[in-house]
C-alpha positions as CSV (number, residue, x, y, z in Angstrom):
1,N,-22.2,61.8,23.0
2,P,-24.1,59.1,21.1
3,D,-27.0,59.2,23.5
4,E,-27.6,62.8,22.5
5,L,-27.0,62.4,18.8
6,S,-29.9,62.2,16.3
7,M,-29.4,59.6,13.6
8,Q,-32.2,61.0,11.5
9,C,-29.9,62.6,8.9
10,I,-27.8,59.4,8.6
11,L,-31.0,57.3,8.2
12,I,-32.4,59.6,5.5
13,A,-29.1,59.4,3.6
14,L,-28.9,55.6,4.0
15,N,-32.5,55.2,2.8
16,R,-31.8,57.2,-0.3
17,F,-28.6,55.3,-1.1
18,L,-30.4,51.9,-0.6
19,Q,-33.2,52.9,-2.9
20,E,-30.8,54.0,-5.7
21,K,-30.2,51.5,-8.5
22,H,-26.5,50.9,-7.4
23,G,-26.9,52.2,-3.8
24,S,-25.7,49.0,-2.3
25,K,-22.3,49.4,-4.0
26,M,-21.6,52.3,-1.7
27,A,-19.5,50.0,0.6
28,F,-22.5,48.6,2.4
29,L,-23.2,45.3,0.6
30,D,-21.9,43.4,-2.3
31,G,-25.4,43.1,-3.9
32,N,-28.9,44.2,-3.3
33,P,-30.2,44.3,0.3
34,P,-32.9,41.7,0.0
35,E,-30.6,39.1,-1.5
36,R,-27.4,39.8,0.4
37,L,-28.9,40.8,3.8
38,C,-32.5,39.8,4.3
39,K,-32.5,36.4,2.7
40,P,-29.4,35.1,4.7
41,I,-31.0,36.4,7.9
42,A,-34.3,34.6,7.1
43,A,-32.5,31.4,6.1
44,H,-30.5,31.4,9.4
45,I,-33.7,31.9,11.5
46,E,-35.4,29.1,9.5
47,S,-32.4,26.8,9.8
48,L,-32.8,27.0,13.6
49,G,-36.5,26.1,13.4
50,G,-37.8,29.6,13.4
51,Q,-40.5,31.0,11.1
52,V,-40.3,34.2,9.1
53,V,-43.6,35.8,8.4
54,L,-43.6,38.5,5.7
55,N,-46.1,41.0,4.5
56,S,-48.1,40.9,7.7
57,R,-49.3,43.9,9.6
58,I,-49.3,43.8,13.4
59,Q,-52.4,45.2,15.0
60,K,-51.4,44.7,18.7
61,I,-48.7,43.4,20.9
62,E,-50.2,41.4,23.7
63,L,-48.2,41.0,26.9
64,N,-48.0,38.4,29.7
65,A,-48.3,39.5,33.3
66,D,-44.5,39.9,33.5
67,K,-44.6,42.3,30.5
68,S,-43.0,39.9,28.1
69,V,-44.6,39.3,24.7
70,K,-47.5,36.9,24.8
71,H,-48.2,37.1,21.1
72,F,-48.7,39.4,18.2
73,V,-52.2,40.0,16.8
74,L,-52.2,40.6,13.0
75,T,-54.7,42.8,11.2
76,N,-56.1,39.7,9.5
77,G,-56.9,38.2,12.9
78,N,-54.1,35.7,13.0
79,I,-52.1,35.3,16.2
80,I,-48.3,34.8,16.1
81,T,-46.7,33.2,19.1
82,G,-43.1,32.3,19.7
83,D,-40.1,32.1,22.0
84,A,-38.5,35.1,20.5
85,Y,-39.7,37.8,18.1
86,V,-38.2,40.1,15.6
87,F,-40.4,43.0,14.6
88,A,-39.1,44.9,11.6
89,T,-41.0,48.2,11.3
90,P,-40.3,51.9,11.1
91,V,-40.0,53.6,14.5
92,D,-43.2,55.7,14.0
93,I,-45.2,52.5,13.5
94,L,-43.6,50.9,16.6
95,K,-44.5,54.0,18.6
96,L,-48.2,53.5,17.7
97,L,-48.2,49.8,18.6
98,L,-46.0,50.0,21.8
99,P,-47.9,48.6,24.7
100,E,-48.6,51.1,27.6
101,D,-46.6,48.9,30.0
102,W,-43.5,49.3,27.8
103,K,-43.7,53.1,27.5
104,E,-42.0,53.6,30.9
105,I,-39.0,51.4,30.0
106,S,-36.0,53.7,29.4
107,Y,-35.1,51.9,26.2
108,F,-38.4,53.0,24.6
109,K,-38.5,56.5,26.0
110,K,-36.0,57.7,23.4
């Protein structure tokens, strides 16, 4: 059952393959991940009027009264606001930043 299966072993293997010099040639991508995966995603977001902010650490996720995202507070004090957010981070970091109001949502309990 997928809900009972841990993906930790698969993620460790994928992480190792992606860090190898020719890891992306293992039937995942036809080039390195930043060029063949990340840049096209960023370009698509920007083509639709979105903004991609890199190398920024989130200090806190502020919520609205309805528990939707109000804005992100960065460690440098800047505030990021938007209509939609993509937060790319390891799960252990997300767990530290997860707002208390979200911890009871079944999606985040696992």
